[in-house]
C-alpha positions as CSV (number, residue, x, y, z in Angstrom):
1,M,92.1,85.5,65.6
2,S,91.8,81.8,64.3
3,E,94.2,79.6,63.6
4,M,94.3,75.9,61.7
5,M,96.5,73.3,60.8
6,E,96.6,71.8,57.5
7,H,99.8,69.0,56.6
8,E,101.9,70.8,59.2
9,L,101.2,74.0,58.4
10,A,99.7,76.7,60.9
11,V,97.8,79.1,59.4
12,R,96.7,82.3,61.4
13,D,94.5,85.3,61.0
14,L,95.9,88.7,62.3
15,D,96.1,92.6,62.0
16,V,99.1,94.1,60.7
17,G,99.9,98.2,60.4
18,G,98.9,99.8,57.0
19,A,99.7,103.4,56.4
20,E,96.5,104.5,57.9
21,G,95.4,102.3,60.4
22,A,95.2,97.9,61.0
23,L,94.7,95.9,57.7
24,D,93.7,92.1,57.9
25,A,96.6,89.7,57.1
26,R,97.0,86.1,57.4
27,L,100.1,84.2,58.3
28,Y,101.6,80.8,56.8
29,K,104.1,78.8,58.7
30,A,105.1,75.3,58.2
31,S,105.4,73.5,61.9
32,V,109.0,73.1,61.8
33,D,111.2,73.8,65.0
34,G,113.0,77.5,65.4
35,K,112.4,80.8,63.8
36,R,112.7,81.1,59.8
37,D,115.5,83.3,58.2
38,V,112.9,84.2,55.1
39,L,109.7,86.4,55.5
40,I,107.8,86.7,52.1
41,V,105.3,89.3,52.6
42,F,102.6,88.9,49.7
43,F,99.9,91.1,47.9
44,H,96.9,89.6,46.4
45,G,95.5,90.7,43.2
46,G,92.1,91.8,41.7
47,G,93.5,95.0,39.6
48,F,93.3,97.4,42.4
49,V,89.4,97.4,42.7
50,D,88.8,93.8,44.2
51,G,90.6,90.9,45.9
52,S,91.0,89.6,49.4
53,L,93.1,87.0,51.3
54,E,91.0,84.4,50.2
55,C,92.7,84.8,46.5
56,S,95.7,83.6,46.8
57,D,94.9,81.2,50.0
58,G,95.6,77.9,48.1
59,F,98.8,79.1,46.6
60,L,100.1,80.4,49.5
61,R,99.9,77.4,51.2
62,R,101.7,75.7,49.0
63,L,104.3,78.3,49.0
64,A,105.2,77.9,52.6
65,E,105.2,74.2,52.6
66,A,107.8,74.6,49.6
67,S,111.1,77.2,49.4
68,G,112.8,75.9,52.4
69,Y,109.7,76.6,54.7
70,P,109.7,80.4,54.9
71,V,107.1,82.2,56.7
72,V,104.6,83.8,54.6
73,L,102.5,86.9,55.5
74,S,99.6,88.0,53.1
75,S,98.2,91.3,53.4
76,T,95.3,93.3,52.2
77,Y,95.8,97.1,51.3
78,T,93.3,99.7,50.8
79,L,91.2,99.4,47.2
80,A,90.8,101.7,44.7
81,P,87.0,102.1,45.3
82,V,87.6,103.1,49.0
83,K,90.8,105.3,48.4
84,P,92.8,105.4,44.8
85,F,96.5,105.6,44.2
86,P,98.7,106.1,46.3
87,A,96.8,104.6,49.3
88,A,97.6,100.8,48.1
89,V,101.5,101.5,47.7
90,E,101.6,103.6,50.8
91,D,99.9,100.3,52.6
92,A,102.2,98.0,51.4
93,H,105.1,99.9,52.3
94,A,103.9,100.5,55.7
95,V,103.3,96.6,56.4
96,L,107.2,95.9,54.9
97,M,108.0,98.2,57.6
98,W,105.4,96.7,60.5
99,A,106.8,93.2,59.6
100,K,110.3,94.2,60.0
101,K,109.3,95.4,63.7
102,N,107.5,92.5,64.5
103,K,110.1,89.9,63.9
104,S,109.1,87.8,67.0
105,K,105.3,88.1,66.5
106,L,105.8,86.3,63.1
107,G,108.5,83.9,64.0
108,W,111.1,85.3,61.8
109,T,114.7,85.9,62.6
110,G,114.6,89.1,60.7
111,K,117.7,88.0,58.1
112,R,115.7,88.1,54.7
113,L,112.6,89.9,53.6
114,V,111.3,89.2,50.1
115,V,108.1,91.3,48.9
116,A,106.3,89.0,46.3
117,G,102.6,89.5,44.9
118,I,100.4,88.6,41.6
119,E,98.8,90.8,39.2
120,A,98.0,94.2,40.7
121,G,99.9,92.8,44.0
122,A,103.0,92.4,42.0
123,N,102.9,95.7,41.2
124,L,102.8,96.7,44.8
125,A,105.7,94.6,45.2
126,A,107.5,96.2,42.5
127,V,106.7,99.6,43.7
128,C,107.7,98.3,47.5
129,G,111.2,97.8,46.1
130,L,111.6,101.2,44.5
131,M,110.0,102.8,47.8
132,A,112.3,100.9,50.2
133,R,115.2,102.3,48.3
134,D,114.2,105.6,48.2
135,R,113.2,105.9,51.4
136,G,116.1,103.7,53.1
137,A,113.9,101.2,54.8
138,P,113.3,98.2,54.8
139,Q,116.0,96.4,53.4
140,L,114.8,94.0,50.7
141,A,116.3,90.6,50.0
142,G,114.5,89.9,47.0
143,Q,111.4,90.6,44.9
144,I,109.1,88.0,43.2
145,L,106.4,89.4,40.6
146,I,104.2,86.9,39.2
147,M,102.1,88.1,36.2
148,P,102.6,91.7,37.5
149,M,100.9,94.8,36.1
150,L,103.1,97.5,35.7
151,D,102.3,99.6,32.5
152,P,99.1,101.8,33.2
153,G,99.4,102.9,29.2
154,L,98.4,99.3,28.1
155,S,101.1,99.8,25.2
156,T,102.7,96.8,24.9
157,C,102.3,94.3,22.0
158,S,101.1,91.4,24.1
159,M,98.3,93.8,25.4
160,R,97.4,95.2,21.9
161,E,97.2,92.3,20.0
162,M,95.4,90.4,22.7
163,P,91.6,91.2,21.8
164,S,91.6,88.9,18.9
165,C,88.3,86.9,20.2
166,A,85.8,88.2,22.8
167,E,87.2,86.3,25.7
168,E,90.9,87.8,25.5
169,A,89.4,91.3,24.3
170,K,87.5,90.9,28.2
171,L,91.1,90.5,29.9
172,V,92.2,93.4,28.2
173,N,89.2,95.7,28.9
174,E,89.4,94.6,32.7
175,C,92.9,95.7,32.9
176,A,91.9,99.2,31.6
177,A,89.2,99.4,34.0
178,A,91.3,98.7,36.9
179,Y,93.7,101.3,35.9
180,R,91.0,103.5,35.5
181,G,89.5,103.2,39.1
182,Y,93.1,103.1,40.4
183,L,94.4,106.2,38.8
184,P,91.5,108.3,38.0
185,H,93.7,111.4,37.8
186,P,95.9,111.1,34.4
187,A,99.2,112.6,35.6
188,D,99.4,110.0,38.1
189,R,99.8,107.0,35.2
190,S,103.4,108.2,34.8
191,H,104.4,108.0,38.3
192,P,106.9,105.5,39.2
193,Y,104.9,104.5,42.1
194,A,102.0,103.6,39.5
195,S,103.9,102.5,36.8
196,P,107.5,100.9,37.5
197,L,108.1,100.1,33.7
198,Q,108.4,103.8,33.2
199,S,110.8,104.7,35.9
200,S,114.1,105.9,34.6
201,R,115.6,105.1,37.9
202,L,116.2,101.1,38.4
203,K,119.5,100.9,39.9
204,N,120.2,99.5,43.5
205,L,117.2,97.4,43.9
206,P,116.7,93.8,45.3
207,P,117.3,90.9,42.9
208,A,113.8,89.9,41.2
209,L,112.1,86.8,39.8
210,I,109.7,87.6,37.4
211,L,107.1,85.1,36.0
212,S,105.0,85.5,33.2
213,T,102.3,83.5,31.2
214,E,102.2,82.8,27.1
215,D,98.8,83.6,26.7
216,D,98.8,86.7,29.4
217,P,98.2,90.2,28.0
218,L,100.2,91.4,30.8
219,R,103.2,89.3,29.3
220,D,105.4,91.9,27.6
221,E,105.6,94.3,30.2
222,A,106.7,92.0,32.6
223,E,109.3,90.9,30.6
224,A,110.3,94.3,29.4
225,Y,110.8,95.4,33.3
226,G,113.0,92.4,33.6
227,N,115.2,93.4,30.8
228,K,115.3,97.0,31.9
229,L,116.0,95.7,35.8
230,I,119.2,93.5,33.8
231,Q,120.0,96.5,32.1
232,A,120.5,98.4,35.5
233,G,122.5,96.0,37.0
234,V,119.7,94.1,39.2
235,P,120.4,90.3,39.3
236,T,116.7,89.5,37.7
237,T,115.9,86.1,36.7
238,V,112.9,86.4,33.8
239,R,110.5,83.0,32.9
240,R,107.6,82.7,30.7
241,L,105.3,80.0,31.5
242,S,103.2,77.9,29.4
243,A,99.7,79.1,28.8
244,A,97.4,79.1,31.5
245,R,93.4,79.8,30.5
246,L,93.4,83.2,32.3
247,Q,89.7,83.4,31.3
248,Q,88.7,81.0,34.1
249,P,88.2,82.2,37.4
250,N,91.0,82.7,39.7
251,A,93.1,81.4,37.0
252,R,96.5,83.4,37.4
253,N,96.3,82.2,41.2
254,E,95.5,78.6,39.8
255,C,98.7,79.1,37.6
256,A,100.7,80.2,40.6
257,C,100.2,76.8,42.0
258,Q,101.6,75.1,39.4
259,A,105.1,73.1,40.2
260,D,107.2,74.7,37.8
261,V,106.2,78.0,39.6
262,L,106.9,77.0,42.9
263,S,110.5,75.5,41.6
264,E,111.0,78.5,40.2
265,I,110.5,80.8,43.5
266,A,112.4,77.8,45.7
267,N,115.4,78.3,43.3
268,F,115.6,82.2,43.6
269,I,115.1,81.8,47.4
270,A,117.9,79.6,47.7
271,G,119.6,81.8,45.4
272,L,119.3,84.4,48.1
273,D,121.5,82.8,50.3
274,R,124.7,83.0,47.8
275,E,126.6,86.2,47.1
276,D,127.0,85.2,43.1
277,I,123.6,85.2,42.2
278,P,123.8,86.1,38.5
279,A,123.0,89.8,36.9
280,G,120.5,87.8,34.4
281,C,119.4,84.7,32.9
């Protein structure tokens, strides 16, 4: 276990409970008095086949210092090369249950639990909303989906239209390869816990913030999911951000560090305190 201080931010490595054992995690907490009312449980990207706590470390440091100083818990999960679907989503749900039971250890009051993720991690966050509803626990106050992977069929216009140059085609090919690793059995690709976009049961889910970017092949599926949530009566905010040069290394996480992203998240979290969250905007 390690601990360090940076700009009044405490960062601590710890173990959390996954579906089949301990998982590596990292806790980010601003140095302010008392326990915090909001805990954000975050899952990293990497196309289900790669990624680690380090991927989103810079973004999460900034997030923990913004948005009213929430506690942020970043957790790993079982990657597809070790065990494919549904291992990752079972881990993600188990981490949420562990966090609810270990409030004191995390410095959190237990009042509001928000699940979040980026890319593949955002898929897990969206699925956790479905699983928590279906299994009756834990109660989630919100979900934050940043450039989410939601459609294993790769069927959206933004996905099909991207391969106009070698760099854009590479992004699409990476998505296809990721899903082949995560969902080796074709029948799993229609399961709502693998493909939230295809789910026909989206009522009674936690309020959502969905962020996409202009040049992202994942853009249309993110926005389509947001529209489906709105139609199901789920309070949902959908935002399309400016292009983010996603061909660059760690570009999605760098994009998430932008001030407008942090502002959207801060506004969303502040809105969770209100009972009059709009059903869409």
